[in-house]
Structure formats: structure tokens, C-alpha cells
HTML snippet that shows the backbone in 3Dmol.js (N, CA, C, O; Angstrom):
<script src="https://3Dmol.org/build/3Dmol-min.js"></script>
<div id="view" style="width:600px;height:400px;position:relative"></div>
<script>
const pdb = `
ATOM      1  N   MET A   1      -7.230  23.018  18.318  1.00  0.00           N
ATOM      2  CA  MET A   1      -7.181  22.801  17.076  1.00  0.00           C
ATOM      3  C   MET A   1      -6.153  22.598  16.329  1.00  0.00           C
ATOM      4  O   MET A   1      -6.155  22.487  15.103  1.00  0.00           O
ATOM      5  N   GLU A   2      -4.862  22.522  17.356  1.00  0.00           N
ATOM      6  CA  GLU A   2      -3.521  22.032  16.665  1.00  0.00           C
ATOM      7  C   GLU A   2      -3.905  20.399  16.880  1.00  0.00           C
ATOM      8  O   GLU A   2      -3.506  19.644  15.994  1.00  0.00           O
ATOM      9  N   ASN A   3      -4.634  19.833  17.973  1.00  0.00           N
ATOM     10  CA  ASN A   3      -4.881  18.551  17.202  1.00  0.00           C
ATOM     11  C   ASN A   3      -6.072  18.143  16.040  1.00  0.00           C
ATOM     12  O   ASN A   3      -6.128  17.030  15.517  1.00  0.00           O
ATOM     13  N   GLN A   4      -6.979  19.230  15.752  1.00  0.00           N
ATOM     14  CA  GLN A   4      -7.194  18.337  13.996  1.00  0.00           C
ATOM     15  C   GLN A   4      -6.816  18.339  13.896  1.00  0.00           C
ATOM     16  O   GLN A   4      -6.377  17.249  14.262  1.00  0.00           O
ATOM     17  N   PHE A   5      -5.961  18.966  13.393  1.00  0.00           N
ATOM     18  CA  PHE A   5      -4.524  18.984  12.395  1.00  0.00           C
ATOM     19  C   PHE A   5      -3.584  18.029  12.080  1.00  0.00           C
ATOM     20  O   PHE A   5      -2.826  17.853  11.126  1.00  0.00           O
ATOM     21  N   PHE A   6      -3.785  17.531  12.979  1.00  0.00           N
ATOM     22  CA  PHE A   6      -3.030  16.289  13.217  1.00  0.00           C
ATOM     23  C   PHE A   6      -4.109  15.409  12.476  1.00  0.00           C
ATOM     24  O   PHE A   6      -3.813  15.024  11.345  1.00  0.00           O
ATOM     25  N   LYS A   7      -5.310  15.062  12.994  1.00  0.00           N
ATOM     26  CA  LYS A   7      -6.042  14.482  13.094  1.00  0.00           C
ATOM     27  C   LYS A   7      -6.467  14.295  10.915  1.00  0.00           C
ATOM     28  O   LYS A   7      -6.604  13.209  10.350  1.00  0.00           O
ATOM     29  N   ASN A   8      -6.529  15.174  10.473  1.00  0.00           N
ATOM     30  CA  ASN A   8      -6.532  15.448   9.806  1.00  0.00           C
ATOM     31  C   ASN A   8      -5.281  15.136   8.473  1.00  0.00           C
ATOM     32  O   ASN A   8      -5.442  14.898   7.276  1.00  0.00           O
ATOM     33  N   ILE A   9      -4.344  15.233   9.103  1.00  0.00           N
ATOM     34  CA  ILE A   9      -2.978  14.516   8.916  1.00  0.00           C
ATOM     35  C   ILE A   9      -3.508  13.410   8.459  1.00  0.00           C
ATOM     36  O   ILE A   9      -3.850  13.262   7.286  1.00  0.00           O
ATOM     37  N   GLU A  10      -3.658  12.202   9.715  1.00  0.00           N
ATOM     38  CA  GLU A  10      -3.376  11.111   9.487  1.00  0.00           C
ATOM     39  C   GLU A  10      -4.655  10.597   9.121  1.00  0.00           C
ATOM     40  O   GLU A  10      -4.707   9.369   9.194  1.00  0.00           O
ATOM     41  N   LYS A  11      -5.854  11.244   8.696  1.00  0.00           N
ATOM     42  CA  LYS A  11      -7.580  10.535   8.397  1.00  0.00           C
ATOM     43  C   LYS A  11      -6.743  10.458   6.389  1.00  0.00           C
ATOM     44  O   LYS A  11      -7.027   9.602   5.551  1.00  0.00           O
ATOM     45  N   LYS A  12      -5.805  11.576   6.212  1.00  0.00           N
ATOM     46  CA  LYS A  12      -5.208  11.674   4.513  1.00  0.00           C
ATOM     47  C   LYS A  12      -3.871  11.142   4.077  1.00  0.00           C
ATOM     48  O   LYS A  12      -3.591  11.010   2.886  1.00  0.00           O
ATOM     49  N   THR A  13      -3.069  10.845   5.034  1.00  0.00           N
ATOM     50  CA  THR A  13      -1.792   9.546   5.253  1.00  0.00           C
ATOM     51  C   THR A  13      -2.150   8.712   5.900  1.00  0.00           C
ATOM     52  O   THR A  13      -1.092   8.197   6.262  1.00  0.00           O
ATOM     53  N   GLY A  14      -3.193   7.984   6.485  1.00  0.00           N
ATOM     54  CA  GLY A  14      -2.828   6.829   6.688  1.00  0.00           C
ATOM     55  C   GLY A  14      -1.687   6.580   7.901  1.00  0.00           C
ATOM     56  O   GLY A  14      -1.461   5.435   8.292  1.00  0.00           O
ATOM     57  N   VAL A  15      -1.005   7.714   8.449  1.00  0.00           N
ATOM     58  CA  VAL A  15       0.292   7.209   9.149  1.00  0.00           C
ATOM     59  C   VAL A  15      -0.315   8.357  10.670  1.00  0.00           C
ATOM     60  O   VAL A  15      -1.107   9.299  10.674  1.00  0.00           O
ATOM     61  N   ASN A  16       0.394   7.792  11.660  1.00  0.00           N
ATOM     62  CA  ASN A  16      -0.761   7.801  12.974  1.00  0.00           C
ATOM     63  C   ASN A  16       0.872   8.640  13.679  1.00  0.00           C
ATOM     64  O   ASN A  16       2.051   8.329  13.854  1.00  0.00           O
ATOM     65  N   MET A  17       0.138   9.607  13.852  1.00  0.00           N
ATOM     66  CA  MET A  17       0.867  11.143  14.388  1.00  0.00           C
ATOM     67  C   MET A  17       2.082  10.681  15.590  1.00  0.00           C
ATOM     68  O   MET A  17       3.143  11.291  15.719  1.00  0.00           O
ATOM     69  N   ASN A  18       1.722   9.608  16.331  1.00  0.00           N
ATOM     70  CA  ASN A  18       1.897   9.400  17.413  1.00  0.00           C
ATOM     71  C   ASN A  18       3.882   8.413  16.852  1.00  0.00           C
ATOM     72  O   ASN A  18       4.886   8.301  17.555  1.00  0.00           O
ATOM     73  N   ASP A  19       3.673   7.986  15.553  1.00  0.00           N
ATOM     74  CA  ASP A  19       4.623   7.406  14.982  1.00  0.00           C
ATOM     75  C   ASP A  19       4.929   8.278  14.629  1.00  0.00           C
ATOM     76  O   ASP A  19       5.710   8.604  15.524  1.00  0.00           O
ATOM     77  N   ILE A  20       4.952   9.099  13.890  1.00  0.00           N
ATOM     78  CA  ILE A  20       5.585  10.507  13.199  1.00  0.00           C
ATOM     79  C   ILE A  20       6.163  11.245  13.797  1.00  0.00           C
ATOM     80  O   ILE A  20       6.929  12.092  13.338  1.00  0.00           O
ATOM     81  N   PHE A  21       5.917  11.070  14.856  1.00  0.00           N
ATOM     82  CA  PHE A  21       6.897  12.148  15.972  1.00  0.00           C
ATOM     83  C   PHE A  21       7.778  11.260  16.715  1.00  0.00           C
ATOM     84  O   PHE A  21       8.830  11.896  16.782  1.00  0.00           O
ATOM     85  N   GLU A  22       7.996   9.784  17.506  1.00  0.00           N
ATOM     86  CA  GLU A  22       8.731   8.971  17.523  1.00  0.00           C
ATOM     87  C   GLU A  22       9.557   9.205  16.438  1.00  0.00           C
ATOM     88  O   GLU A  22      10.645   9.625  16.832  1.00  0.00           O
ATOM     89  N   LEU A  23       9.475   9.081  14.931  1.00  0.00           N
ATOM     90  CA  LEU A  23      10.229   8.824  14.127  1.00  0.00           C
ATOM     91  C   LEU A  23      11.036   9.956  13.671  1.00  0.00           C
ATOM     92  O   LEU A  23      12.008   9.861  12.921  1.00  0.00           O
ATOM     93  N   ALA A  24      10.570  11.027  14.170  1.00  0.00           N
ATOM     94  CA  ALA A  24      11.679  12.587  14.657  1.00  0.00           C
ATOM     95  C   ALA A  24      12.339  12.812  15.539  1.00  0.00           C
ATOM     96  O   ALA A  24      13.365  13.493  15.544  1.00  0.00           O
ATOM     97  N   ASN A  25      11.740  12.162  16.571  1.00  0.00           N
ATOM     98  CA  ASN A  25      12.487  12.234  17.845  1.00  0.00           C
ATOM     99  C   ASN A  25      13.821  11.520  17.347  1.00  0.00           C
ATOM    100  O   ASN A  25      14.772  12.246  17.057  1.00  0.00           O
ATOM    101  N   SER A  26      13.959   9.951  17.216  1.00  0.00           N
ATOM    102  CA  SER A  26      14.875   9.519  17.065  1.00  0.00           C
ATOM    103  C   SER A  26      15.863  10.077  15.608  1.00  0.00           C
ATOM    104  O   SER A  26      16.971   9.546  15.530  1.00  0.00           O
ATOM    105  N   LEU A  27      15.522  11.029  14.572  1.00  0.00           N
ATOM    106  CA  LEU A  27      16.132  10.764  13.872  1.00  0.00           C
ATOM    107  C   LEU A  27      16.890  12.353  14.452  1.00  0.00           C
ATOM    108  O   LEU A  27      17.820  12.816  13.792  1.00  0.00           O
ATOM    109  N   GLN A  28      16.506  12.920  15.424  1.00  0.00           N
ATOM    110  CA  GLN A  28      17.906  13.973  15.856  1.00  0.00           C
ATOM    111  C   GLN A  28      19.039  13.815  16.394  1.00  0.00           C
ATOM    112  O   GLN A  28      19.860  14.731  16.346  1.00  0.00           O
ATOM    113  N   ASN A  29      19.392  12.333  17.169  1.00  0.00           N
ATOM    114  CA  ASN A  29      20.460  12.268  17.231  1.00  0.00           C
ATOM    115  C   ASN A  29      21.146  11.048  16.422  1.00  0.00           C
ATOM    116  O   ASN A  29      22.222  10.644  16.863  1.00  0.00           O
ATOM    117  N   ALA A  30      20.780  10.630  15.641  1.00  0.00           N
ATOM    118  CA  ALA A  30      21.322  10.080  14.467  1.00  0.00           C
ATOM    119  C   ALA A  30      22.167   9.953  13.818  1.00  0.00           C
ATOM    120  O   ALA A  30      22.371  10.977  13.167  1.00  0.00           O
ATOM    121  N   ASN A  31      23.315   8.632  13.477  1.00  0.00           N
ATOM    122  CA  ASN A  31      24.400   8.968  13.282  1.00  0.00           C
ATOM    123  C   ASN A  31      24.162   8.814  11.549  1.00  0.00           C
ATOM    124  O   ASN A  31      23.878   7.681  11.161  1.00  0.00           O
ATOM    125  N   PHE A  32      24.266   9.865  10.559  1.00  0.00           N
ATOM    126  CA  PHE A  32      23.827   9.609   9.530  1.00  0.00           C
ATOM    127  C   PHE A  32      25.264   9.129   8.605  1.00  0.00           C
ATOM    128  O   PHE A  32      25.252   9.150   7.374  1.00  0.00           O
ATOM    129  N   LYS A  33      26.466   8.706   9.405  1.00  0.00           N
ATOM    130  CA  LYS A  33      27.313   8.067   8.717  1.00  0.00           C
ATOM    131  C   LYS A  33      27.291   6.691   8.819  1.00  0.00           C
ATOM    132  O   LYS A  33      28.091   6.051   8.137  1.00  0.00           O
ATOM    133  N   ASP A  34      26.481   6.095   9.583  1.00  0.00           N
ATOM    134  CA  ASP A  34      26.461   4.821  10.017  1.00  0.00           C
ATOM    135  C   ASP A  34      25.481   3.871   9.208  1.00  0.00           C
ATOM    136  O   ASP A  34      24.516   4.621   9.058  1.00  0.00           O
ATOM    137  N   GLU A  35      25.223   2.946   8.737  1.00  0.00           N
ATOM    138  CA  GLU A  35      25.184   2.376   7.732  1.00  0.00           C
ATOM    139  C   GLU A  35      23.758   1.822   8.152  1.00  0.00           C
ATOM    140  O   GLU A  35      22.619   1.860   7.686  1.00  0.00           O
ATOM    141  N   LYS A  36      24.282   1.378   9.079  1.00  0.00           N
ATOM    142  CA  LYS A  36      22.918   0.147  10.084  1.00  0.00           C
ATOM    143  C   LYS A  36      21.782   1.048  10.011  1.00  0.00           C
ATOM    144  O   LYS A  36      20.759   0.983   9.329  1.00  0.00           O
ATOM    145  N   THR A  37      22.408   2.395  11.350  1.00  0.00           N
ATOM    146  CA  THR A  37      20.875   3.638  11.453  1.00  0.00           C
ATOM    147  C   THR A  37      20.545   4.069  10.567  1.00  0.00           C
ATOM    148  O   THR A  37      19.357   4.386  10.617  1.00  0.00           O
ATOM    149  N   VAL A  38      21.332   4.408   9.096  1.00  0.00           N
ATOM    150  CA  VAL A  38      20.718   4.805   8.095  1.00  0.00           C
ATOM    151  C   VAL A  38      19.327   3.858   7.653  1.00  0.00           C
ATOM    152  O   VAL A  38      18.154   4.230   7.683  1.00  0.00           O
ATOM    153  N   ARG A  39      19.871   2.509   7.235  1.00  0.00           N
ATOM    154  CA  ARG A  39      19.483   1.295   6.930  1.00  0.00           C
ATOM    155  C   ARG A  39      18.108   1.228   7.786  1.00  0.00           C
ATOM    156  O   ARG A  39      17.078   1.484   7.163  1.00  0.00           O
ATOM    157  N   GLY A  40      18.006   0.911   9.139  1.00  0.00           N
ATOM    158  CA  GLY A  40      16.964   1.270  10.116  1.00  0.00           C
ATOM    159  C   GLY A  40      16.139   2.010   9.615  1.00  0.00           C
ATOM    160  O   GLY A  40      15.326   1.350   8.967  1.00  0.00           O
ATOM    161  N   ILE A  41      15.888   3.378   9.589  1.00  0.00           N
ATOM    162  CA  ILE A  41      15.484   4.931   9.370  1.00  0.00           C
ATOM    163  C   ILE A  41      15.011   4.853   7.965  1.00  0.00           C
ATOM    164  O   ILE A  41      14.229   5.714   7.562  1.00  0.00           O
ATOM    165  N   ILE A  42      15.525   3.634   6.965  1.00  0.00           N
ATOM    166  CA  ILE A  42      14.736   4.021   6.241  1.00  0.00           C
ATOM    167  C   ILE A  42      13.791   2.520   6.436  1.00  0.00           C
ATOM    168  O   ILE A  42      12.619   2.455   6.066  1.00  0.00           O
ATOM    169  N   LYS A  43      14.579   1.279   7.124  1.00  0.00           N
ATOM    170  CA  LYS A  43      13.463   0.937   7.077  1.00  0.00           C
ATOM    171  C   LYS A  43      11.754   1.135   7.556  1.00  0.00           C
ATOM    172  O   LYS A  43      10.775   0.493   7.178  1.00  0.00           O
ATOM    173  N   ARG A  44      11.832   2.066   8.347  1.00  0.00           N
ATOM    174  CA  ARG A  44      10.993   2.203   9.326  1.00  0.00           C
ATOM    175  C   ARG A  44      10.111   3.106   9.143  1.00  0.00           C
ATOM    176  O   ARG A  44       9.040   3.264   9.727  1.00  0.00           O
ATOM    177  N   VAL A  45      11.081   4.326   7.445  1.00  0.00           N
ATOM    178  CA  VAL A  45       9.758   5.010   6.671  1.00  0.00           C
ATOM    179  C   VAL A  45       9.446   4.556   5.936  1.00  0.00           C
ATOM    180  O   VAL A  45       8.729   5.268   5.234  1.00  0.00           O
ATOM    181  N   SER A  46       9.624   3.219   5.457  1.00  0.00           N
ATOM    182  CA  SER A  46       9.080   2.337   4.713  1.00  0.00           C
ATOM    183  C   SER A  46       7.430   1.416   5.786  1.00  0.00           C
ATOM    184  O   SER A  46       6.216   1.268   5.649  1.00  0.00           O
ATOM    185  N   GLU A  47       8.012   1.227   6.303  1.00  0.00           N
ATOM    186  CA  GLU A  47       6.670   0.712   7.158  1.00  0.00           C
ATOM    187  C   GLU A  47       5.316   1.674   7.248  1.00  0.00           C
ATOM    188  O   GLU A  47       4.123   1.538   6.976  1.00  0.00           O
ATOM    189  N   LEU A  48       6.413   3.023   7.937  1.00  0.00           N
ATOM    190  CA  LEU A  48       5.340   3.773   7.607  1.00  0.00           C
ATOM    191  C   LEU A  48       4.802   4.154   6.929  1.00  0.00           C
ATOM    192  O   LEU A  48       3.669   3.710   7.113  1.00  0.00           O
ATOM    193  N   ALA A  49       4.809   4.944   5.908  1.00  0.00           N
ATOM    194  CA  ALA A  49       4.427   4.964   5.009  1.00  0.00           C
ATOM    195  C   ALA A  49       4.220   3.856   3.800  1.00  0.00           C
ATOM    196  O   ALA A  49       4.167   4.177   2.612  1.00  0.00           O
ATOM    197  N   ASN A  50       4.110   2.488   4.292  1.00  0.00           N
ATOM    198  CA  ASN A  50       3.832   0.905   3.981  1.00  0.00           C
ATOM    199  C   ASN A  50       3.697   1.370   2.649  1.00  0.00           C
ATOM    200  O   ASN A  50       2.701   1.283   1.930  1.00  0.00           O
ATOM    201  N   LYS A  51       4.756   1.850   2.404  1.00  0.00           N
ATOM    202  CA  LYS A  51       5.889   1.335   0.563  1.00  0.00           C
ATOM    203  C   LYS A  51       7.371   0.881   0.919  1.00  0.00           C
ATOM    204  O   LYS A  51       8.300   1.276   1.624  1.00  0.00           O
ATOM    205  N   PRO A  52       7.118  -0.051   0.142  1.00  0.00           N
ATOM    206  CA  PRO A  52       8.513  -1.106   0.790  1.00  0.00           C
ATOM    207  C   PRO A  52       9.198  -0.773  -0.300  1.00  0.00           C
ATOM    208  O   PRO A  52       8.678  -0.847  -1.414  1.00  0.00           O
ATOM    209  N   VAL A  53      10.382  -0.388  -0.124  1.00  0.00           N
ATOM    210  CA  VAL A  53      11.436  -0.113  -0.912  1.00  0.00           C
ATOM    211  C   VAL A  53      12.930  -0.854  -1.477  1.00  0.00           C
ATOM    212  O   VAL A  53      14.045  -0.938  -0.963  1.00  0.00           O
ATOM    213  N   PRO A  54      12.259  -1.421  -3.019  1.00  0.00           N
ATOM    214  CA  PRO A  54      13.387  -2.695  -3.386  1.00  0.00           C
ATOM    215  C   PRO A  54      14.838  -1.940  -2.654  1.00  0.00           C
ATOM    216  O   PRO A  54      15.130  -0.784  -2.348  1.00  0.00           O
ATOM    217  N   LYS A  55      15.816  -3.812  -2.538  1.00  0.00           N
ATOM    218  CA  LYS A  55      17.307  -3.446  -2.148  1.00  0.00           C
ATOM    219  C   LYS A  55      18.232  -2.643  -2.658  1.00  0.00           C
ATOM    220  O   LYS A  55      19.238  -2.170  -2.129  1.00  0.00           O
ATOM    221  N   GLU A  56      17.712  -2.504  -3.965  1.00  0.00           N
ATOM    222  CA  GLU A  56      18.164  -1.837  -5.229  1.00  0.00           C
ATOM    223  C   GLU A  56      18.572   0.044  -4.630  1.00  0.00           C
ATOM    224  O   GLU A  56      19.553   0.788  -4.607  1.00  0.00           O
ATOM    225  N   LEU A  57      17.092   0.089  -4.228  1.00  0.00           N
ATOM    226  CA  LEU A  57      16.518   1.508  -4.472  1.00  0.00           C
ATOM    227  C   LEU A  57      17.405   1.918  -2.547  1.00  0.00           C
ATOM    228  O   LEU A  57      18.031   2.884  -2.110  1.00  0.00           O
ATOM    229  N   GLU A  58      16.986   0.645  -1.981  1.00  0.00           N
ATOM    230  CA  GLU A  58      17.612   0.983  -0.182  1.00  0.00           C
ATOM    231  C   GLU A  58      19.198   1.624  -0.421  1.00  0.00           C
ATOM    232  O   GLU A  58      19.623   2.772  -0.290  1.00  0.00           O
ATOM    233  N   ASP A  59      20.169  -0.233  -1.018  1.00  0.00           N
ATOM    234  CA  ASP A  59      21.910   0.074  -1.296  1.00  0.00           C
ATOM    235  C   ASP A  59      21.712   2.360  -1.656  1.00  0.00           C
ATOM    236  O   ASP A  59      22.327   3.335  -1.224  1.00  0.00           O
ATOM    237  N   LYS A  60      20.485   2.161  -2.664  1.00  0.00           N
ATOM    238  CA  LYS A  60      21.520   3.420  -3.189  1.00  0.00           C
ATOM    239  C   LYS A  60      20.741   5.440  -2.265  1.00  0.00           C
ATOM    240  O   LYS A  60      20.939   6.653  -2.198  1.00  0.00           O
ATOM    241  N   MET A  61      19.891   4.335  -1.833  1.00  0.00           N
ATOM    242  CA  MET A  61      19.815   5.590  -0.665  1.00  0.00           C
ATOM    243  C   MET A  61      20.328   5.901   0.335  1.00  0.00           C
ATOM    244  O   MET A  61      20.162   6.962   0.936  1.00  0.00           O
ATOM    245  N   VAL A  62      21.100   4.897   0.667  1.00  0.00           N
ATOM    246  CA  VAL A  62      22.165   4.496   1.798  1.00  0.00           C
ATOM    247  C   VAL A  62      23.620   4.913   1.950  1.00  0.00           C
ATOM    248  O   VAL A  62      24.280   5.242   2.935  1.00  0.00           O
ATOM    249  N   GLN A  63      23.998   4.755   0.253  1.00  0.00           N
ATOM    250  CA  GLN A  63      25.014   5.370   0.044  1.00  0.00           C
ATOM    251  C   GLN A  63      24.958   6.605  -0.248  1.00  0.00           C
ATOM    252  O   GLN A  63      25.951   7.333  -0.264  1.00  0.00           O
ATOM    253  N   THR A  64      23.608   7.032  -0.554  1.00  0.00           N
ATOM    254  CA  THR A  64      23.756   8.647  -1.184  1.00  0.00           C
ATOM    255  C   THR A  64      23.537   9.517   0.557  1.00  0.00           C
ATOM    256  O   THR A  64      23.794  10.708   0.736  1.00  0.00           O
ATOM    257  N   ILE A  65      23.133   8.768   1.411  1.00  0.00           N
ATOM    258  CA  ILE A  65      22.996   9.194   2.608  1.00  0.00           C
ATOM    259  C   ILE A  65      23.682   9.819   3.764  1.00  0.00           C
ATOM    260  O   ILE A  65      23.567  10.800   4.498  1.00  0.00           O
ATOM    261  N   ILE A  66      24.616   8.570   3.543  1.00  0.00           N
ATOM    262  CA  ILE A  66      26.301   8.604   4.376  1.00  0.00           C
ATOM    263  C   ILE A  66      26.727   9.094   3.939  1.00  0.00           C
ATOM    264  O   ILE A  66      27.354   9.955   4.555  1.00  0.00           O
ATOM    265  N   ASN A  67      26.875   9.049   1.870  1.00  0.00           N
ATOM    266  CA  ASN A  67      28.166  10.341   1.248  1.00  0.00           C
ATOM    267  C   ASN A  67      27.696  11.816   1.576  1.00  0.00           C
ATOM    268  O   ASN A  67      28.330  12.871   1.561  1.00  0.00           O
ATOM    269  N   ASP A  68      26.484  11.564   1.853  1.00  0.00           N
ATOM    270  CA  ASP A  68      26.017  13.476   2.041  1.00  0.00           C
ATOM    271  C   ASP A  68      25.262  14.012   2.930  1.00  0.00           C
ATOM    272  O   ASP A  68      24.443  14.899   2.690  1.00  0.00           O
ATOM    273  N   GLY A  69      25.519  13.425   4.222  1.00  0.00           N
ATOM    274  CA  GLY A  69      24.638  13.342   5.298  1.00  0.00           C
ATOM    275  C   GLY A  69      24.404  14.969   5.421  1.00  0.00           C
ATOM    276  O   GLY A  69      23.185  15.140   5.392  1.00  0.00           O
ATOM    277  N   SER A  70      24.704  15.525   5.476  1.00  0.00           N
ATOM    278  CA  SER A  70      25.011  16.971   5.724  1.00  0.00           C
ATOM    279  C   SER A  70      24.278  17.757   4.725  1.00  0.00           C
ATOM    280  O   SER A  70      24.378  18.984   4.764  1.00  0.00           O
ATOM    281  N   LYS A  71      23.702  17.303   4.016  1.00  0.00           N
ATOM    282  CA  LYS A  71      22.306  17.962   2.937  1.00  0.00           C
ATOM    283  C   LYS A  71      21.536  17.489   2.838  1.00  0.00           C
ATOM    284  O   LYS A  71      20.817  17.747   1.872  1.00  0.00           O
ATOM    285  N   LEU A  72      21.079  16.230   3.998  1.00  0.00           N
ATOM    286  CA  LEU A  72      20.146  15.713   4.029  1.00  0.00           C
ATOM    287  C   LEU A  72      18.976  16.244   4.415  1.00  0.00           C
ATOM    288  O   LEU A  72      18.791  16.753   5.521  1.00  0.00           O
ATOM    289  N   ASP A  73      17.990  16.132   3.365  1.00  0.00           N
ATOM    290  CA  ASP A  73      16.442  16.173   3.788  1.00  0.00           C
ATOM    291  C   ASP A  73      15.135  15.626   3.592  1.00  0.00           C
ATOM    292  O   ASP A  73      15.084  14.916   2.587  1.00  0.00           O
ATOM    293  N   LEU A  74      13.585  15.768   4.506  1.00  0.00           N
ATOM    294  CA  LEU A  74      13.859  14.470   4.047  1.00  0.00           C
ATOM    295  C   LEU A  74      12.883  15.026   2.424  1.00  0.00           C
ATOM    296  O   LEU A  74      11.774  14.491   2.441  1.00  0.00           O
ATOM    297  N   SER A  75      12.973  15.417   1.866  1.00  0.00           N
ATOM    298  CA  SER A  75      12.094  15.940   0.948  1.00  0.00           C
ATOM    299  C   SER A  75      12.937  15.381  -0.203  1.00  0.00           C
ATOM    300  O   SER A  75      12.326  15.501  -1.265  1.00  0.00           O
ATOM    301  N   ALA A  76      14.423  14.675  -0.374  1.00  0.00           N
ATOM    302  CA  ALA A  76      15.021  14.411  -0.841  1.00  0.00           C
ATOM    303  C   ALA A  76      15.113  12.771  -0.856  1.00  0.00           C
ATOM    304  O   ALA A  76      15.552  12.112  -1.798  1.00  0.00           O
ATOM    305  N   ILE A  77      14.585  12.227   0.434  1.00  0.00           N
ATOM    306  CA  ILE A  77      14.620  10.585   0.418  1.00  0.00           C
ATOM    307  C   ILE A  77      13.379  10.332  -0.069  1.00  0.00           C
ATOM    308  O   ILE A  77      13.171   9.291  -0.693  1.00  0.00           O
ATOM    309  N   SER A  78      12.326  11.316   0.167  1.00  0.00           N
ATOM    310  CA  SER A  78      10.660  10.919  -0.621  1.00  0.00           C
ATOM    311  C   SER A  78      11.573  11.035  -1.946  1.00  0.00           C
ATOM    312  O   SER A  78      12.439  10.160  -1.920  1.00  0.00           O
ATOM    313  N   LYS A  79      11.634  11.723  -2.921  1.00  0.00           N
ATOM    314  CA  LYS A  79      12.184  11.977  -4.212  1.00  0.00           C
ATOM    315  C   LYS A  79      12.837  10.281  -4.267  1.00  0.00           C
ATOM    316  O   LYS A  79      12.209   9.583  -5.064  1.00  0.00           O
ATOM    317  N   MET A  80      13.475   9.881  -3.863  1.00  0.00           N
ATOM    318  CA  MET A  80      14.778   8.569  -3.984  1.00  0.00           C
ATOM    319  C   MET A  80      13.168   7.734  -4.265  1.00  0.00           C
ATOM    320  O   MET A  80      12.765   7.323  -5.353  1.00  0.00           O
ATOM    321  N   MET A  81      12.354   7.639  -2.756  1.00  0.00           N
ATOM    322  CA  MET A  81      11.021   6.596  -2.558  1.00  0.00           C
ATOM    323  C   MET A  81       9.818   6.734  -4.051  1.00  0.00           C
ATOM    324  O   MET A  81       9.006   5.858  -4.351  1.00  0.00           O
ATOM    325  N   ASN A  82       9.935   7.534  -4.499  1.00  0.00           N
ATOM    326  CA  ASN A  82       8.619   7.901  -5.890  1.00  0.00           C
ATOM    327  C   ASN A  82       9.305   7.544  -6.421  1.00  0.00           C
ATOM    328  O   ASN A  82       8.678   6.742  -7.113  1.00  0.00           O
ATOM    329  N   LYS A  83      10.773   7.455  -6.853  1.00  0.00           N
ATOM    330  CA  LYS A  83      11.265   7.669  -8.373  1.00  0.00           C
ATOM    331  C   LYS A  83      11.009   5.913  -9.094  1.00  0.00           C
ATOM    332  O   LYS A  83      11.286   5.682 -10.271  1.00  0.00           O
TER     333      LYS A  83
END
`;
const viewer = $3Dmol.createViewer("view");
viewer.addModel(pdb, "pdb");
viewer.setStyle({}, {cartoon: {color: "spectrum"}});
viewer.zoomTo();
viewer.render();
</script>
């Protein structure tokens, strides 16, 4: 049943669940105060979502995450990308 759940998510999003799990694992020990790390994460999420992030938005996201990383959640990043 769990496998079917993930297959449904893949079908709806077009994103491979293995890629999502790899991203989630990489976030566990990520240093959200390091600009290079944060830019890499934004790039990876952008690639997975197949949604390019303009340089200006990337810069804004990086600054927001670096300055307020303790309150960071994926919904906040998602909201920034959908503006």
C-alpha cells in the first residue's frame, strides 16, 4: 500500500520518489548558514520541480534562508518559488 502511495505521488508530480528521498536525506545535515550549500539545495529543488528559479529570486531565497534558517520549512520555500 505504501508503494502505491508513492507511485501515485510520482504520477501526479512527475518527480521520482528516490530523488525526493535523496534530497530529504541531504537536508538533514545541511548547513543552512552556508550560501554555497543553500544555493545547491535551491538548484536541486528547482531541477526536481522542473521550475527554473530566476537569479533575483534565488538571491532573495538564499538571503531569507541564511538569515532565518532556524524557521525554515519547505512550505516557505514553495511559497517563494510560486510568486
